[in-house]
Wavefront OBJ file of the C-alpha trace (Angstrom):
o trace
v 102.267 145.976 128.307
v 103.711 148.805 126.258
v 106.937 146.919 125.628
v 104.942 143.900 124.387
v 103.137 146.118 121.879
v 106.436 147.677 120.816
v 108.011 144.240 120.438
v 105.048 143.133 118.330
v 105.340 146.210 116.082
v 109.082 145.740 115.628
v 108.644 142.030 114.853
v 105.896 142.835 112.341
v 108.170 145.358 110.614
v 111.054 142.903 110.537
v 108.843 140.135 109.136
v 107.415 142.535 106.560
v 110.905 143.553 105.486
v 111.946 139.909 105.331
v 108.985 139.119 103.079
v 109.947 141.937 100.690
v 113.568 140.813 100.654
v 112.698 137.158 100.066
v 110.557 137.965 97.041
v 113.643 138.071 94.808
v 115.536 135.279 96.548
v 116.480 131.928 95.154
v 114.918 128.766 96.578
v 118.091 128.038 98.553
v 118.071 131.525 100.051
v 114.381 131.179 100.976
v 115.113 127.847 102.662
v 117.961 129.429 104.610
v 115.713 132.286 105.739
v 113.025 129.770 106.748
v 115.590 127.762 108.716
v 116.727 130.920 110.508
v 113.120 131.805 111.402
v 112.492 128.278 112.629
v 115.627 128.380 114.764
v 114.683 131.793 116.191
v 111.190 130.489 116.983
v 112.580 127.433 118.751
v 114.999 129.566 120.750
v 112.267 132.048 121.781
v 109.919 129.256 122.859
v 112.670 127.505 124.822
v 113.725 130.745 126.529
v 110.121 131.504 127.469
v 109.742 127.988 128.854
v 112.788 128.515 131.052
v 111.420 131.887 132.184
v 108.114 130.272 133.139
v 109.946 127.591 135.150
v 111.799 130.332 137.039
v 108.517 132.121 137.760
v 106.982 128.847 138.903
v 109.865 128.233 141.286
v 109.454 131.742 142.715
v 105.765 131.053 143.310
v 106.617 127.715 144.902
v 108.985 129.460 147.330
v 106.282 132.002 148.161
v 103.826 129.142 148.692
v 106.245 127.584 151.155
v 106.654 130.899 153.010
v 102.913 131.493 153.243
v 102.358 127.977 154.462
v 105.023 128.458 157.157
v 103.371 131.759 158.139
v 100.045 129.922 158.591
v 98.378 131.791 155.710
v 96.655 128.889 153.941
v 94.497 130.963 151.560
v 97.491 132.929 150.310
v 99.534 129.724 150.103
v 96.779 128.122 148.023
v 96.799 131.029 145.544
v 100.577 130.789 145.144
v 100.387 127.047 144.629
v 97.816 127.597 141.872
v 100.114 130.184 140.246
v 102.985 127.690 140.495
v 101.004 125.109 138.540
v 99.991 127.718 135.947
v 103.606 128.758 135.335
v 104.767 125.148 135.010
v 101.900 124.415 132.622
v 102.910 127.409 130.494
v 106.531 126.224 130.584
v 105.504 122.812 129.264
v 103.527 124.423 126.451
v 106.542 126.511 125.393
v 108.889 123.513 125.551
v 106.419 121.478 123.482
v 106.175 124.231 120.865
v 109.966 124.432 120.733
v 110.061 120.685 120.120
v 107.448 120.501 117.347
v 108.577 123.691 115.622
v 107.000 126.786 114.195
v 104.850 125.121 111.553
v 103.318 122.587 113.955
v 102.907 124.783 117.029
v 99.142 124.946 116.526
v 98.956 121.257 117.406
v 100.084 122.067 120.941
v 97.326 124.658 121.289
v 94.814 122.077 120.042
v 96.064 119.489 122.553
v 95.777 122.024 125.375
v 92.239 122.914 124.275
v 91.358 119.222 124.148
v 92.699 118.724 127.665
v 90.613 121.650 128.923
v 87.534 120.139 127.293
v 88.302 116.797 128.954
v 88.565 118.530 132.328
v 85.148 120.099 131.756
v 83.716 116.755 130.657
v 85.048 115.107 133.816
v 83.541 117.823 136.007
v 80.189 117.631 134.201
v 80.144 113.857 134.410
v 80.979 114.026 138.122
v 78.049 116.421 138.627
v 75.685 114.122 136.701
v 75.443 116.425 133.664
v 75.792 113.656 131.100
v 74.687 115.686 128.057
v 77.148 118.505 128.824
v 79.878 115.942 129.464
v 79.224 114.442 126.021
v 79.380 117.903 124.428
v 82.788 118.528 126.020
v 84.001 115.058 125.018
v 82.988 115.757 121.413
v 84.924 119.042 121.489
v 87.964 117.294 122.969
v 87.805 114.709 120.203
v 87.715 117.458 117.561
v 90.687 119.234 119.160
v 92.756 116.036 119.405
v 91.894 115.041 115.819
v 92.953 118.493 114.569
v 96.205 118.218 116.562
v 96.943 114.789 115.134
v 96.481 116.035 111.568
v 98.892 118.935 112.220
v 101.528 116.574 113.617
v 101.507 114.173 110.653
l 1 2 3 4 5 6 7 8 9 10 11 12 13 14 15 16 17 18 19 20 21 22 23 24 25 26 27 28 29 30 31 32 33 34 35 36 37 38 39 40 41 42 43 44 45 46 47 48 49 50 51 52 53 54 55 56 57 58 59 60 61 62 63 64 65 66 67 68 69 70 71 72 73 74 75 76 77 78 79 80 81 82 83 84 85 86 87 88 89 90 91 92 93 94 95 96 97 98 99 100 101 102 103 104 105 106 107 108 109 110 111 112 113 114 115 116 117 118 119 120 121 122 123 124 125 126 127 128 129 130 131 132 133 134 135 136 137 138 139 140 141 142 143 144 145 146 147 148 149 150
């Protein structure tokens, strides 16, 4: 956790310095700096996606081991972790694809999907009013995502 905080501090200092330096830059220089930031963002997101895939594969192997050892509860937990890592990987790959300025759309789509899952569960349990509330939230999230992607 400490290294994450340190990384955040260093990145904040670098971005702050970049903002000061770009204040006197020409439009072409600002565009070049923006392109470099966008490329760095895409590379970081892609690398994190690959890392999440690797973690997911590790969890999948552990799932297989636990299943072979007749430990179904432990296997189930590792299978859930596998799915979580692959879901995170997809999110990072999607953000890499849409770019830095549109990354919020991916978060909105994920939030909309979560709301749809809740709506499905509520509907299945006969909670029609709650299902409608979650459907309305999903619609808001998807509409916000669509506007960010245009």
